[in-house]
PALO-216882 format. One record per residue: residue number from 1; residue in one letter; x, y, z of N, C-alpha, C, CB in turn. Coordinates in steps of 0.1 Angstrom, whole numbers, plus 5000, padded with zeros to 4 digits. Glycine has a CB too. Example, Ala and Ser with C-alpha at 12.3 -4.5 7.8 and 13.67 -1.06 7.14 Angstrom:
REM PALO-216882
[node 1; "A"; [5132; 4943; 5078]; [5123; 4955; 5078]; [5132; 4967; 5078]; [5113; 4955; 5090]],
[node 2; "S"; [5128; 4978; 5071]; [5137; 4989; 5071]; [5129; 5000; 5079]; [5141; 4994; 5057]],
***
This chain:
REM PALO-216882
[node 1; "M"; [4996; 4762; 5086]; [4987; 4774; 5086]; [4975; 4771; 5095]; [4983; 4778; 5072]],
[node 2; "V"; [4971; 4781; 5103]; [4960; 4779; 5112]; [4949; 4789; 5108]; [4964; 4781; 5127]],
[node 3; "L"; [4937; 4785; 5112]; [4925; 4794; 5109]; [4921; 4800; 5123]; [4913; 4786; 5103]],
[node 4; "K"; [4921; 4813; 5124]; [4917; 4820; 5136]; [4906; 4830; 5134]; [4930; 4827; 5142]],
[node 5; "T"; [4898; 4832; 5144]; [4887; 4842; 5143]; [4890; 4853; 5152]; [4874; 4835; 5146]],
[node 6; "F"; [4888; 4865; 5147]; [4890; 4877; 5154]; [4877; 4886; 5154]; [4901; 4885; 5149]],
[node 7; "S"; [4875; 4893; 5164]; [4863; 4903; 5164]; [4868; 4916; 5161]; [4856; 4903; 5177]],
[node 8; "V"; [4863; 4923; 5151]; [4866; 4936; 5147]; [4853; 4944; 5144]; [4875; 4936; 5135]],
[node 9; "Q"; [4854; 4957; 5145]; [4842; 4965; 5142]; [4839; 4963; 5127]; [4845; 4981; 5145]],
[node 10; "E"; [4826; 4962; 5125]; [4822; 4960; 5111]; [4826; 4971; 5101]; [4807; 4959; 5111]],
[node 11; "E"; [4825; 4984; 5106]; [4830; 4995; 5097]; [4844; 4994; 5094]; [4827; 5008; 5104]],
[node 12; "V"; [4852; 4990; 5103]; [4867; 4989; 5101]; [4869; 4977; 5091]; [4875; 4986; 5114]],
[node 13; "F"; [4862; 4966; 5093]; [4864; 4955; 5084]; [4860; 4958; 5070]; [4856; 4943; 5089]],
[node 14; "D"; [4849; 4965; 5069]; [4844; 4968; 5055]; [4854; 4977; 5048]; [4829; 4975; 5055]],
[node 15; "K"; [4859; 4988; 5055]; [4868; 4997; 5049]; [4881; 4990; 5045]; [4871; 5008; 5059]],
[node 16; "F"; [4886; 4981; 5054]; [4898; 4974; 5051]; [4896; 4964; 5040]; [4904; 4967; 5063]],
[node 17; "S"; [4885; 4958; 5040]; [4882; 4949; 5029]; [4882; 4956; 5015]; [4868; 4942; 5031]],
[node 18; "R"; [4875; 4967; 5014]; [4875; 4975; 5002]; [4889; 4980; 4998]; [4866; 4986; 5003]],
[node 19; "F"; [4897; 4984; 5008]; [4910; 4988; 5006]; [4919; 4977; 5000]; [4917; 4993; 5019]],
[node 20; "C"; [4918; 4965; 5005]; [4926; 4954; 5000]; [4921; 4950; 4986]; [4924; 4942; 5010]],
[node 21; "K"; [4908; 4950; 4984]; [4902; 4947; 4971]; [4907; 4957; 4960]; [4887; 4947; 4972]],
[node 22; "D"; [4907; 4970; 4964]; [4911; 4980; 4954]; [4926; 4979; 4951]; [4908; 4994; 4960]],
[node 23; "H"; [4934; 4974; 4960]; [4948; 4973; 4958]; [4953; 4959; 4954]; [4955; 4977; 4971]],
[node 24; "G"; [4943; 4950; 4952]; [4947; 4936; 4948]; [4954; 4928; 4959]; [4955; 4937; 4937]],
[node 25; "M"; [4951; 4931; 4972]; [4958; 4924; 4983]; [4948; 4914; 4990]; [4964; 4934; 4993]],
[node 26; "T"; [4953; 4904; 4996]; [4945; 4896; 5004]; [4945; 4901; 5018]; [4949; 4881; 5004]],
[node 27; "M"; [4933; 4902; 5025]; [4933; 4906; 5039]; [4941; 4898; 5048]; [4919; 4906; 5044]],
[node 28; "S"; [4941; 4885; 5046]; [4948; 4876; 5055]; [4963; 4878; 5054]; [4945; 4861; 5053]],
[node 29; "K"; [4968; 4881; 5042]; [4982; 4883; 5041]; [4986; 4896; 5047]; [4986; 4884; 5026]],
[node 30; "Q"; [4978; 4906; 5047]; [4981; 4920; 5052]; [4981; 4918; 5068]; [4970; 4931; 5048]],
[node 31; "V"; [4971; 4911; 5073]; [4971; 4909; 5088]; [4983; 4901; 5092]; [4958; 4901; 5092]],
[node 32; "E"; [4987; 4891; 5084]; [4999; 4883; 5088]; [5011; 4892; 5088]; [5000; 4871; 5078]],
[node 33; "M"; [5013; 4900; 5077]; [5024; 4909; 5076]; [5025; 4919; 5088]; [5024; 4917; 5063]],
[node 34; "F"; [5013; 4924; 5092]; [5012; 4933; 5104]; [5017; 4926; 5116]; [4998; 4938; 5106]],
[node 35; "M"; [5012; 4914; 5118]; [5016; 4906; 5130]; [5031; 4903; 5130]; [5008; 4893; 5131]],
[node 36; "K"; [5037; 4899; 5120]; [5051; 4897; 5119]; [5059; 4910; 5122]; [5055; 4892; 5104]],
[node 37; "S"; [5054; 4921; 5117]; [5061; 4934; 5119]; [5061; 4937; 5134]; [5054; 4947; 5110]],
[node 38; "V"; [5050; 4934; 5141]; [5049; 4937; 5155]; [5059; 4929; 5163]; [5035; 4935; 5160]],
[node 39; "V"; [5061; 4916; 5160]; [5069; 4907; 5168]; [5083; 4905; 5163]; [5062; 4894; 5168]],
[node 40; "S"; [5087; 4910; 5152]; [5101; 4908; 5147]; [5109; 4921; 5148]; [5100; 4904; 5132]],
[node 41; "E"; [5122; 4920; 5149]; [5131; 4931; 5150]; [5131; 4939; 5137]; [5144; 4927; 5154]],
[node 42; "E"; [5132; 4932; 5126]; [5131; 4939; 5113]; [5118; 4934; 5106]; [5143; 4936; 5105]],
[node 43; "P"; [5108; 4941; 5106]; [5095; 4937; 5101]; [5096; 4933; 5086]; [5084; 4948; 5103]],
[node 44; "E"; [5090; 4923; 5082]; [5089; 4918; 5068]; [5082; 4929; 5060]; [5082; 4904; 5067]],
[node 45; "A"; [5072; 4935; 5065]; [5064; 4945; 5058]; [5074; 4957; 5054]; [5052; 4950; 5066]],
[node 46; "K"; [5083; 4961; 5064]; [5092; 4971; 5061]; [5102; 4967; 5049]; [5100; 4975; 5073]],
[node 47; "K"; [5107; 4955; 5050]; [5116; 4950; 5039]; [5109; 4950; 5026]; [5120; 4936; 5043]],
[node 48; "E"; [5096; 4945; 5026]; [5089; 4944; 5012]; [5087; 4958; 5008]; [5075; 4937; 5013]],
[node 49; "Y"; [5083; 4968; 5017]; [5080; 4982; 5013]; [5093; 4988; 5007]; [5076; 4990; 5025]],
[node 50; "L"; [5105; 4986; 5013]; [5117; 4991; 5008]; [5120; 4986; 4995]; [5128; 4989; 5018]],
[node 51; "E"; [5118; 4973; 4993]; [5121; 4967; 4980]; [5112; 4973; 4969]; [5119; 4951; 4980]],
[node 52; "K"; [5099; 4975; 4972]; [5090; 4981; 4963]; [5094; 4995; 4960]; [5076; 4981; 4968]],
[node 53; "L"; [5098; 5002; 4970]; [5102; 5016; 4969]; [5115; 5017; 4959]; [5106; 5022; 4983]],
[node 54; "N"; [5124; 5008; 4961]; [5136; 5007; 4952]; [5132; 5004; 4937]; [5146; 4997; 4958]],
[node 55; "R"; [5122; 4995; 4935]; [5118; 4992; 4921]; [5112; 5005; 4915]; [5108; 4981; 4921]],
[node 56; "I"; [5104; 5013; 4923]; [5098; 5025; 4918]; [5109; 5035; 4915]; [5088; 5031; 4928]],
[node 57; "R"; [5119; 5036; 4923]; [5129; 5046; 4921]; [5137; 5043; 4909]; [5138; 5047; 4933]],
[node 58; "E"; [5139; 5030; 4905]; [5146; 5027; 4893]; [5138; 5029; 4880]; [5150; 5013; 4895]],
[node 59; "Q"; [5126; 5032; 4881]; [5117; 5034; 4869]; [5121; 5048; 4863]; [5102; 5035; 4873]],
[node 60; "K"; [5119; 5048; 4850]; [5122; 5060; 4842]; [5111; 5071; 4847]; [5121; 5058; 4827]],
[node 61; "T"; [5117; 5083; 4849]; [5108; 5094; 4853]; [5103; 5102; 4841]; [5116; 5104; 4862]],
[node 62; "I"; [5092; 5109; 4842]; [5086; 5117; 4832]; [5087; 5131; 4835]; [5072; 5112; 4829]],
[node 63; "K"; [5093; 5140; 4826]; [5094; 5154; 4829]; [5081; 5160; 4825]; [5106; 5160; 4822]],
[node 64; "I"; [5074; 5167; 4835]; [5062; 5174; 4832]; [5063; 5189; 4831]; [5052; 5170; 4842]],
[node 65; "G"; [5075; 5194; 4835]; [5077; 5208; 4834]; [5072; 5215; 4847]; [5070; 5215; 4823]],
[node 66; "S"; [5069; 5227; 4846]; [5065; 5235; 4858]; [5050; 5232; 4861]; [5067; 5250; 4856]],
[node 67; "I"; [5046; 5238; 4872]; [5031; 5237; 4875]; [5023; 5245; 4865]; [5029; 5244; 4890]],
[node 68; "G"; [5029; 5256; 4859]; [5022; 5263; 4849]; [5020; 5255; 4836]; [5029; 5276; 4846]],
[node 69; "D"; [5031; 5247; 4833]; [5030; 5238; 4821]; [5019; 5228; 4823]; [5043; 5231; 4818]],
[node 70; "L"; [5019; 5222; 4835]; [5009; 5212; 4838]; [4995; 5217; 4838]; [5012; 5206; 4852]],
[node 71; "R"; [4993; 5229; 4843]; [4979; 5236; 4842]; [4976; 5238; 4828]; [4979; 5249; 4850]],
[node 72; "N"; [4985; 5243; 4819]; [4981; 5246; 4806]; [4978; 5233; 4798]; [4993; 5253; 4799]],
[node 73; "R"; [4986; 5222; 4801]; [4983; 5209; 4794]; [4969; 5204; 4797]; [4994; 5199; 4799]],
[node 74; "Y"; [4965; 5206; 4809]; [4952; 5201; 4813]; [4941; 5211; 4814]; [4953; 5193; 4825]],
[node 75; "G"; [4943; 5223; 4809]; [4933; 5233; 4808]; [4928; 5238; 4822]; [4922; 5228; 4801]],
[node 76; "L"; [4937; 5239; 4831]; [4933; 5243; 4845]; [4935; 5258; 4848]; [4942; 5235; 4856]],
[node 77; "E"; [4940; 5265; 4838]; [4941; 5279; 4840]; [4930; 5287; 4833]; [4954; 5284; 4835]],
***
């Protein structure tokens, strides 16, 4: 593993830092995954995303009914 320094706009860095923190991700791992996706034929990020998507699809769904039912349940009408 190597330590590298990059120059980025402070606003972009701050937003990305908050995004990573809010989603429990490390910035360095996200940058590494991005770099791999750019230089590889089948990006690792894409593979990880598809695996996560498949796990979500396998989860039990919750029937909420119609939009009207949802509005009634939460007092939106």
